[in-house]
C-alpha positions in Angstrom: 9.4 -3.8 -20.6 6.4 -5.2 -22.3 3.4 -3.1 -23.2 0.2 -4.5 -21.6 -2.2 -5.3 -24.4 -4.8 -8.0 -24.8 -6.6 -8.5 -28.1 -10.4 -7.9 -27.8 -11.1 -11.1 -29.8 -10.5 -14.0 -27.4 -10.0 -16.4 -30.3 -7.0 -14.3 -31.4 -5.8 -13.1 -28.0 -2.7 -14.0 -26.1 -2.7 -13.9 -22.3 -1.3 -10.7 -20.6 2.5 -10.5 -20.5 4.2 -12.2 -17.6 5.9 -8.8 -16.9 2.7 -7.8 -15.2 3.3 -10.5 -12.5 7.1 -10.2 -12.4 8.2 -6.6 -12.9 8.1 -4.5 -9.7 7.2 -1.4 -11.8 3.8 -2.8 -12.7 3.1 -3.9 -9.1 3.8 -0.4 -7.9 1.9 1.3 -10.7 -1.2 -0.9 -10.0 -1.7 0.6 -6.6 -3.0 3.9 -8.0 -4.0 2.9 -11.5 -6.1 -0.1 -10.5 -6.7 -0.1 -6.8 -6.7 3.6 -6.2 -9.6 4.0 -8.7 -11.7 1.0 -7.9 -14.3 0.2 -5.2 -13.4 -1.8 -2.1 -15.2 -3.5 0.8 -14.5 -1.3 3.8 -16.6 -2.8 6.5 -19.9 -4.1 7.9 -22.7 -1.9 9.1 -22.7 -3.7 12.4 -19.3 -2.1 13.1 -21.1 1.3 13.4 -24.6 0.0 14.4 -25.6 2.9 16.7 -25.4 6.7 16.4 -22.0 7.9 17.7 -20.0 4.8 16.8 -16.7 5.1 15.0 -14.5 2.4 13.7 -11.0 2.7 12.2 -10.2 0.6 9.1 -6.9 0.1 7.3 -7.8 -0.4 3.7 -5.7 -3.1 2.1 -3.1 -3.0 4.8 0.5 -3.6 3.5 -0.5 -2.4 0.1 -2.7 0.8 -0.2 -2.5 0.8 3.6 -5.0 3.7 3.7 -6.2 4.6 7.2 -9.9 5.2 7.0 -12.7 5.9 9.5 -16.3 4.7 9.5 -18.8 6.6 11.6 -22.5 6.9 12.2 -23.3 10.5 13.1 -26.0 11.8 15.4 -28.5 11.9 12.6 -27.8 8.2 11.8 -26.0 8.9 8.6 -23.1 6.6 7.7 -19.8 8.3 6.8 -16.4 7.2 5.5 -13.4 9.5 5.7 -9.6 9.5 6.2 -8.6 8.7 9.8 -5.9 11.3 9.6 -6.0 14.7 11.4 -5.8 17.6 9.0 -3.3 19.4 11.4 -0.3 17.1 11.6 -1.4 13.8 10.2 -2.0 11.9 13.5 -4.4 9.0 13.5 -7.6 10.2 15.1 -9.3 7.0 16.2 -7.3 3.9 17.3 -10.1 1.5 18.2 -13.9 1.2 17.8 -15.7 3.5 20.3 -18.8 5.6 20.9 -18.1 9.4 21.0 -19.9 12.7 20.7 -17.3 14.1 18.3 -13.8 13.3 16.9 -10.9 14.6 18.9 -7.2 14.3 17.9 -5.3 13.5 21.0 -2.1 15.0 19.7 -3.2 18.7 19.8 -6.9 18.6 20.5 -8.3 19.4 17.0 -12.0 18.4 17.0 -14.3 17.3 14.2 -18.0 16.5 13.8 -18.8 12.8 13.2 -19.3 13.7 9.5 -15.8 15.1 9.4 -16.6 18.8 9.6 -14.0 20.8 11.5 -15.2 22.1 14.9 -12.4 23.7 16.8 -8.7 23.9 17.4 -6.9 25.4 20.5 -4.2 28.0 20.1 -5.1 28.9 16.5 -6.8 32.3 16.9 -3.9 34.1 15.2 -3.9 31.8 12.1 -5.1 33.6 9.0 -7.8 32.2 6.7 -8.6 29.6 9.2 -10.6 27.3 9.2 -11.1 26.4 5.5 -12.5 23.4 3.8 -9.0 22.0 3.9 -9.4 21.6 7.6 -12.4 19.2 7.2 -11.9 15.5 6.8 -12.6 14.6 3.2 -15.9 12.7 2.8 -15.4 9.5 0.8 -18.3 7.9 -1.1 -20.0 5.1 0.7 -22.2 2.4 -0.8 -24.2 0.0 1.3 -25.6 -3.3 0.2 -27.3 -5.2 3.0 -24.7 -4.8 5.8 -21.7 -4.6 3.5 -20.1 -1.2 3.1 -18.0 -0.2 0.2 -15.9 2.9 -0.6 -13.6 4.3 -3.3 -10.6 6.5 -2.9 -11.1 8.0 -6.4 -14.0 9.6 -8.2 -13.7 7.7 -11.5 -16.6 5.4 -11.2 -20.0 5.1 -9.6 -20.8 2.1 -7.4 -23.4 1.0 -9.8 -20.8 0.5 -12.5 -19.2 -2.2 -10.3 -22.1 -3.7 -8.3 -25.4 -3.2 -10.1 -25.5 -6.5 -12.1 -24.8 -8.5 -9.0 -27.3 -6.7 -6.8 -30.0 -7.0 -9.4 -29.4 -10.7 -10.0 -29.8 -11.7 -6.4 -32.2 -9.0 -5.4 -34.6 -11.7 -4.1 -32.1 -12.7 -1.4 -32.5 -11.1 2.1 -28.9 -9.9 2.1 -29.6 -7.5 4.9 -30.4 -10.5 7.1 -27.1 -12.3 6.4 -25.1 -12.5 9.7 -21.3 -12.3 9.8 -19.6 -15.3 11.5 -16.0 -14.6 12.4 -15.5 -18.2 13.6 -16.2 -19.4 10.1 -14.0 -16.8 8.4 -10.4 -17.4 7.6 -7.3 -15.7 6.1 -4.7 -17.4 3.9 -1.2 -16.3 2.8 -0.3 -17.4 -0.7 3.1 -17.2 -2.3 1.8 -15.8 -5.6 0.9 -12.5 -7.3 -2.6 -11.3 -6.5 -3.7 -11.4 -10.2 -2.8 -15.0 -10.6 -5.2 -15.9 -7.8 -7.9 -13.8 -9.4 -7.6 -15.3 -12.8 -7.7 -18.8 -11.4 -11.0 -18.0 -9.8 -12.4 -16.5 -13.0 -12.6 -19.8 -15.0 -14.2 -23.1 -14.2 -12.0 -24.8 -16.8 -9.8 -26.2 -14.1 -12.6 -27.7 -11.9 -12.6 -31.2 -13.3 -8.8 -31.4 -13.0 -8.2 -29.7 -9.7 -11.5 -29.9 -7.6 -12.8 -33.5 -7.5 -15.2 -32.8 -4.7 -16.6 -29.6 -6.3 -16.8 -31.4 -9.6 -19.1 -34.0 -8.0 -21.5 -31.2 -7.1 -21.4 -28.9 -10.1 -22.6 -29.9 -13.6 -19.5 -28.8 -15.5 -21.3 -29.2 -18.9 -23.8 -26.5 -18.0 -21.3 -24.2 -16.2 -21.7 -20.7 -17.7 -20.0 -17.3 -17.6 -21.6 -13.9 -18.0 -19.4 -10.7 -18.5 -20.4 -7.2 -17.3 -18.4 -4.0 -17.6 -16.4 -4.3 -14.3 -17.6 -7.6 -13.0 -18.6 -11.1 -14.1 -20.7 -14.1 -13.0 -20.0 -17.8 -13.1 -23.2 -19.6 -12.7 -22.7 -23.0 -11.1 -25.5 -25.4 -12.1 -25.9 -28.2 -9.6 -26.7 -31.9 -10.2 -30.1 -33.3 -9.6 -29.3 -34.9 -6.2 -27.4 -31.9 -4.8 -28.2 -28.9 -2.6 -29.4 -26.1 -5.0 -31.2 -22.8 -4.4 -35.0 -22.7 -4.1 -35.4 -19.9 -6.6 -38.5 -17.7 -6.5 -40.4 -16.9 -9.7 -38.9 -13.3 -9.5 -35.4 -14.7 -10.0 -34.1 -14.5 -13.7 -32.7 -17.9 -13.1 -36.0 -19.5 -12.0 -36.3 -23.0 -13.3 -32.5 -23.6 -13.2 -30.8 -25.8 -10.6 -28.4 -23.2 -9.3 -25.9 -24.5 -6.8 -23.8 -21.4 -6.6 -23.4 -17.8 -7.9 -19.8 -16.9 -8.2 -19.6 -13.1 -8.7 -16.3 -11.3 -9.2 -15.9 -7.5 -9.0 -12.8 -5.9 -10.4 -10.1 -5.9 -9.3 -10.1 -8.1 -6.2 -13.5 -9.1 -4.7 -15.4 -12.4 -5.0 -18.9 -12.9 -3.8 -19.8 -16.5 -3.6 -23.5 -17.2 -2.9 -24.6 -20.6 -1.7 -27.9 -21.8 -0.3 -26.5 -21.3 3.2 -25.3 -17.7 2.6 -22.4 -15.8 1.3 -18.6 -16.1 1.3 -16.9 -12.9 0.4 -13.2 -13.3 -0.7 -11.1 -10.2 -0.6 -7.7 -10.4 -2.3 -5.0 -8.3 -0.6 -1.7 -7.8 -2.5 1.2 -7.7 -0.1 4.2 -8.0 -2.4 4.8 -9.0 -6.0 5.0 -12.6 -4.9 2.8 -12.7 -1.8 -1.0 -12.3 -1.3 -3.4 -12.5 1.6 -6.9 -13.9 0.9 -9.6 -13.1 3.4 -12.7 -15.4 3.5 -15.5 -13.5 5.2 -18.5 -15.7 6.0 -22.1 -14.4 6.2 -24.7 -17.0 7.1 -28.3 -17.0 5.9 -29.5 -20.6 6.7 -27.3 -22.5 9.2 -29.1 -25.8 8.5 -27.5 -25.8 5.0 -23.9 -25.3 6.1 -21.3 -27.8 5.0 -23.5 -29.0 2.1 -23.5 -28.5 -1.6 -21.0 -26.5 -3.6 -20.0 -24.5 -0.6 -19.6 -27.5 1.7 -15.8 -27.4 2.1 -14.3 -24.0 1.1 -11.1 -24.7 2.9 -10.4 -27.8 0.8 -11.1 -26.0 -2.4 -8.8 -23.2 -1.3 -6.0 -25.6 -0.6 -6.4 -27.1 -4.0 -6.4 -23.6 -5.6 -3.4 -22.5 -3.7 -1.3 -25.4 -4.8 -2.0 -24.6 -8.5 -1.6 -20.8 -8.2 1.7 -21.1 -6.4 3.0 -23.5 -9.0 2.0 -21.1 -11.7 3.9 -18.4 -9.9 7.0 -20.6 -10.1 6.3 -21.5 -13.7 5.9 -18.0 -15.2 9.5 -17.1 -14.2 10.7 -19.5 -16.9 12.5 -17.9 -19.8 10.5 -20.2 -22.0 7.1 -18.8 -21.1 5.8 -15.3 -21.9 2.2 -15.8 -23.2 -0.5 -18.5 -23.4 -3.8 -18.6 -25.3 -7.4 -18.7 -24.0 -10.1 -21.4 -24.4 -12.8 -19.5 -26.2 -15.6 -21.4 -24.4 -14.1 -21.6 -20.9 -11.7 -18.7 -20.2 -13.9 -15.7 -21.1 -13.6 -14.5 -17.5 -9.8 -14.5 -17.4 -9.7 -12.8 -20.8 -12.1 -10.1 -19.5 -9.9 -9.7 -16.4 -6.7 -9.3 -18.4 -8.4 -6.7 -20.7 -9.4 -4.7 -17.7 -5.9 -4.8 -16.3 -4.5 -3.5 -19.6 -7.2 -0.8 -19.7 -6.6 0.5 -16.2 -2.8 0.3 -16.4 -2.8 2.5 -19.6 
């Protein structure tokens, strides 16, 4: 089994070993070492809009498959906690609903909407009861606009993952972006989740794979910025295209920005266009199968189907064809490593370095 190492100097580095994509050991280990420690999109504030609302969520179903619960308590505070009764492990909430408290229908154990234990029938004789172990564990929750994020671990603050993105587009009224389920889609891809991510993380392939996007983006001025646990690909548009009308408060004021492509480790993409935001969440299913969710949040409907974000489905189909072919190719006995373009593949090198770091 190969040791996952990637040289810090991109000019000297080789790509991460193909064992990471092919060996079931690494796929299994990545659940806790990578995904169990990172931050994840867990929902939308509109799912718990009013006090008393609770909504069940299965975080990365078919992979982490962690049953969670979003709630807004009587004081209007948002909470995220396990959706698992501390008595016998029954799921507490099965569908979104408005309630006064949480009650497990298996044996009647009750909790406050913030997860604090309230009562339990037939438990008078139990010693040292209740204790903190009978409360539902409160998970961290980070809200940006209407987007809600949580982490199953306590390794990192939300700022470590999101601050650079939030600061960069702070002038956008993200809290006004409206989720449009009819414009959102899911795709199943026959490839490892990391192959999909690393394809996203470089614009090197745009002139070769995406003719339509290449006609909109000025490839020569395409740039990449790396942060600790995230990165930005800044898509500069052509003179006659649809670009952002940037305010003087934007650090990019004066540039013809057609799209902001933010990636947050390990599996989230935030694609800002003049019409709004497409959030892509990458769900590992198996070592050779991945689900990609495109979640569409609209800011200005008059600009839909224009510019760099005009036809996301077409771009996705072009990407899928390439990524699935790479999945077939990396199984070859004649391929173990590649090299990086120093000027074009900084994002992919950064991603591979983070994988190696977390897997250690």
